[in-house]
C-alpha positions in Angstrom: 99.4 87.0 125.4 96.6 88.0 127.8 97.8 85.5 130.4 101.4 86.6 129.9 100.8 90.3 130.5 97.5 90.4 132.3 95.3 87.4 133.5 94.4 83.9 132.6 91.2 84.2 130.6 88.5 82.0 129.2 87.1 83.4 126.0 83.7 82.6 124.5 83.0 83.8 120.9 79.5 85.4 120.8 79.5 85.8 117.0 80.7 82.5 115.5 80.5 83.9 112.0 83.2 86.4 112.7 86.8 85.6 113.3 88.9 86.8 116.2 91.1 89.8 115.2 93.2 90.4 118.3 95.4 93.5 118.5 97.4 93.9 121.7 100.3 96.2 122.4 101.7 96.2 126.0 104.2 98.1 128.0 105.2 97.8 131.7 106.1 100.7 133.9 107.2 99.1 137.2 104.1 98.1 139.0 101.9 99.3 136.2 101.1 97.4 133.0 99.3 99.3 130.2 97.9 97.5 127.1 96.1 98.8 124.0 93.6 96.1 123.4 90.9 95.2 120.8 89.4 91.9 119.6 87.3 92.9 116.6 84.3 90.7 117.5 81.8 90.3 120.3 83.3 88.2 123.2 82.5 87.0 126.6 85.6 86.8 129.0 85.8 85.0 132.3 88.8 86.0 134.4 88.0 85.0 137.9 89.9 87.0 140.6 92.4 89.4 139.1 94.8 89.8 142.1 95.5 93.4 141.1 93.7 96.7 140.7 92.6 97.2 137.1 91.2 100.1 135.1 89.7 99.9 131.6 89.8 103.3 129.8 87.3 102.9 126.9 88.4 104.4 123.6 85.5 103.1 121.6 82.7 100.6 121.9 81.6 99.3 125.3 81.9 96.6 128.0 79.2 94.9 129.9 80.9 93.6 133.0 80.4 92.2 136.5 82.6 91.5 139.5 81.7 89.3 142.5 78.1 89.6 143.6 77.8 93.3 142.4 75.3 94.4 139.9 76.3 94.2 136.2 77.7 97.5 134.8 78.4 99.0 131.4 81.6 100.9 130.6 81.7 103.3 127.7 84.0 106.1 126.4 82.6 108.4 129.1 82.6 106.0 132.0 85.6 103.7 132.5 85.6 100.4 134.5 87.5 100.0 137.8 88.1 96.4 139.0 89.1 95.2 142.5 91.8 92.5 143.1 89.2 90.1 144.6 85.9 88.9 143.2 85.2 86.7 140.2 85.3 88.9 137.1 83.2 88.4 134.0 83.0 90.6 130.9 79.5 89.5 129.7 80.0 91.3 126.4 83.1 93.0 124.8 81.6 94.6 121.7 83.3 94.1 118.4 84.1 97.8 118.1 85.5 98.0 121.6 89.1 99.3 121.9 90.5 100.2 125.3 93.5 100.9 127.4 93.9 98.2 130.0 95.8 99.4 133.1 96.8 96.7 135.6 98.2 98.0 138.9 100.0 95.9 141.5 97.9 95.8 144.6 100.7 96.5 147.1 102.1 99.4 145.1 98.8 101.2 145.1 98.1 100.5 148.8 101.7 101.6 149.8 101.2 104.8 147.7 98.0 105.6 149.5 99.6 104.9 152.9 102.4 107.3 152.0 100.1 110.0 150.9 98.1 109.7 154.2 101.0 108.8 156.4 98.9 106.0 158.0 98.2 102.4 157.2 95.2 101.7 155.0 93.0 98.7 154.7 93.3 96.2 151.9 91.9 96.3 149.3 91.2 100.0 148.7 87.4 100.2 148.0 87.7 102.2 144.7 84.5 103.1 143.0 83.7 100.8 140.1 83.1 103.8 137.8 85.7 106.3 136.5 84.2 109.4 135.0 86.1 109.9 131.7 84.0 112.9 130.6 85.1 115.6 133.0 86.9 116.5 136.2 89.8 114.6 137.8 88.7 111.4 136.0 89.0 113.0 132.6 92.4 114.5 133.6 93.7 111.1 134.7 92.4 109.4 131.6 94.1 112.0 129.4 97.4 111.4 131.3 97.1 107.7 130.7 96.5 108.3 127.0 99.6 110.4 126.7 101.7 107.9 128.6 100.4 105.0 126.4 101.0 106.9 123.2 104.6 107.5 124.3 105.3 104.0 125.7 103.6 102.0 123.0 105.0 104.1 120.1 107.4 102.7 117.6 110.3 104.7 119.0 111.4 104.3 122.6 109.7 107.1 124.5 110.5 109.1 127.6 108.3 106.9 129.8 110.9 104.1 129.3 113.8 106.3 130.3 115.0 105.1 133.8 115.4 108.7 134.9 111.7 109.4 134.3 110.1 106.0 134.6 109.6 106.1 138.4 108.1 109.6 138.4 105.7 108.6 135.7 104.6 105.5 137.7 104.0 107.6 140.8 102.0 110.1 138.8 99.7 107.3 137.5 99.2 105.8 141.0 98.7 109.1 142.8 96.5 110.4 140.0 94.2 107.4 140.2 93.9 107.8 144.0 93.0 111.5 143.5 90.6 110.9 140.6 88.7 107.9 141.9 85.9 107.9 144.5 86.9 106.0 147.7 86.6 106.5 151.5 90.1 108.0 151.7 89.5 110.7 149.0 88.4 113.5 151.4 91.4 112.8 153.7 93.7 113.1 150.7 92.2 116.5 149.8 92.8 117.7 153.3 96.5 116.8 153.4 97.5 119.7 151.1 100.1 117.4 149.5 101.2 113.8 149.3 103.9 113.9 151.9 103.0 116.1 154.9 105.1 114.1 157.5 108.8 114.8 158.1 111.4 113.0 156.0 112.4 110.6 158.8 108.8 109.3 159.3 108.4 108.9 155.5 111.6 107.0 155.3 110.7 104.8 158.3 107.3 103.9 156.6 109.2 103.0 153.4 111.5 100.7 155.4 108.6 99.0 157.2 106.8 98.3 153.9 109.9 97.1 152.0 111.2 94.8 154.8 108.3 93.7 157.0 109.6 90.1 157.3 112.9 91.4 158.9 113.3 91.7 162.7 113.2 95.5 162.6 113.6 97.1 166.0 112.9 100.7 167.0 116.7 101.1 167.6 117.5 99.9 164.1 114.8 102.0 162.5 116.1 105.1 164.4 119.6 104.3 163.2 118.4 104.1 159.5 116.4 107.3 159.7 119.1 109.1 161.7 116.9 110.3 164.5 116.6 109.3 168.2 114.3 106.6 169.2 112.2 109.1 171.3 111.9 111.4 168.3 110.9 108.5 166.0 108.2 107.3 168.5 106.9 110.9 168.9 106.8 111.4 165.2 104.8 108.3 164.6 102.3 109.2 167.3 101.9 112.7 165.8 101.8 112.0 162.1 100.6 108.4 161.9 98.6 108.0 165.1 100.2 104.7 166.2 103.6 103.5 167.2 106.2 102.1 164.7 105.7 98.7 166.3 101.9 98.8 165.7 102.4 100.0 162.2 104.8 97.1 161.4 102.3 94.6 162.9 99.6 96.0 160.6 101.8 95.7 157.5 102.7 92.2 158.5 99.1 91.3 158.9 98.3 92.6 155.5 101.1 90.6 153.9 100.0 87.5 155.8 96.4 88.0 154.6 97.6 88.4 151.0 99.6 85.1 151.3 96.7 83.2 152.9 94.3 84.3 150.1 96.7 83.1 147.4 97.9 79.9 149.2 97.0 76.3 148.5 95.6 75.0 151.8 96.9 71.5 151.0 100.4 72.8 151.0 100.4 75.7 153.4 99.3 76.1 157.0 98.3 79.1 159.1 101.3 78.4 161.3 103.7 78.6 158.3 102.3 81.9 157.2 102.2 83.4 160.7 105.9 82.4 161.4 107.0 83.7 158.0 105.7 87.2 158.9 107.1 87.3 162.3 104.1 86.1 164.4 105.4 83.5 166.9 102.3 83.3 169.1 99.6 81.8 167.0 96.8 82.8 169.3 97.8 86.4 169.3 98.2 86.3 165.5 94.7 84.8 165.1 93.2 87.5 167.4 94.9 90.4 165.6 94.0 88.9 162.2 90.3 88.6 163.1 90.2 92.1 164.5 91.7 93.6 161.3 89.9 91.4 158.7 86.7 90.1 160.4 87.5 86.5 159.8 90.0 83.9 161.1 93.2 83.1 159.2 92.0 79.5 158.7 88.8 80.8 157.1 90.8 82.9 154.6 93.1 80.0 153.8 90.3 77.5 153.3 88.4 80.0 151.1 91.4 80.2 148.8 90.8 76.6 147.7 88.5 77.7 144.9 88.8 76.8 141.2 92.3 77.2 139.8 92.4 79.1 136.6 94.5 78.0 133.6 95.0 79.9 130.4 92.4 79.1 127.8 92.9 79.3 124.1 89.8 80.3 122.2 88.4 77.7 119.9 89.0 78.2 116.2 85.9 79.0 114.2 85.2 76.7 111.3 
């Protein structure tokens, strides 16, 4: 069940005398998966890279966890845990009394949401703080919102969160709320925008098109036709509200998609040339230079680094 809805996981029983009493209820709201989870005994979980942003809202008990080379941390009912898409993930101890709301968020969905709110491309991944304050302020407000959504979506009767007319606004509230409640380098800029969509409609629409169809041969003329403004107005709008041209914005989106594919690819079956061509980069030298400028490493380094251990679902051993 964990692998089906969340991540492939290796489970170690820390209390052999106690049996596993898993309780898992899960709902999916577009790019957001919410689960009410408990195991009823002390466990160690090894998940490796998650490939998604993830927040654990602790309802009771605690987690002792670590991601990548960062220091171990403890999550409690006043301090939730925020995980990045990259970095081997280990829950050193999930206490037997721990119950939590697990919120898995599609990486691209959160990054696109932040780009829309700022009207500018953002780096990937978003360096969210590892700690979410559940005790007061925006963190507590977001936590309460998640609890309300979970109670509605996981209830016996079909709730409003599952209604197609309301599902998308609920999803956006969760994503925007997390970006406003978490500490990260973009938070001050979000506070200065005065609202999530300060740019004109045509610019917002163009940004949506570039994110939804980056593999397509999108020209300025085609983009202007879709947004129903002149090419000159579109170019001027991007310079004013985004700070770069539509062509540069598209190139950055394509670089981000190429980076994501390289990190997930098998180097024995995929080449840098394949990925570059798939995302519209015909000149390999220019692609490599642009990639290094954006991510600090070469495409081949990223591809070869992806050849780490492959994770398969693990079924916990029965206790005798």
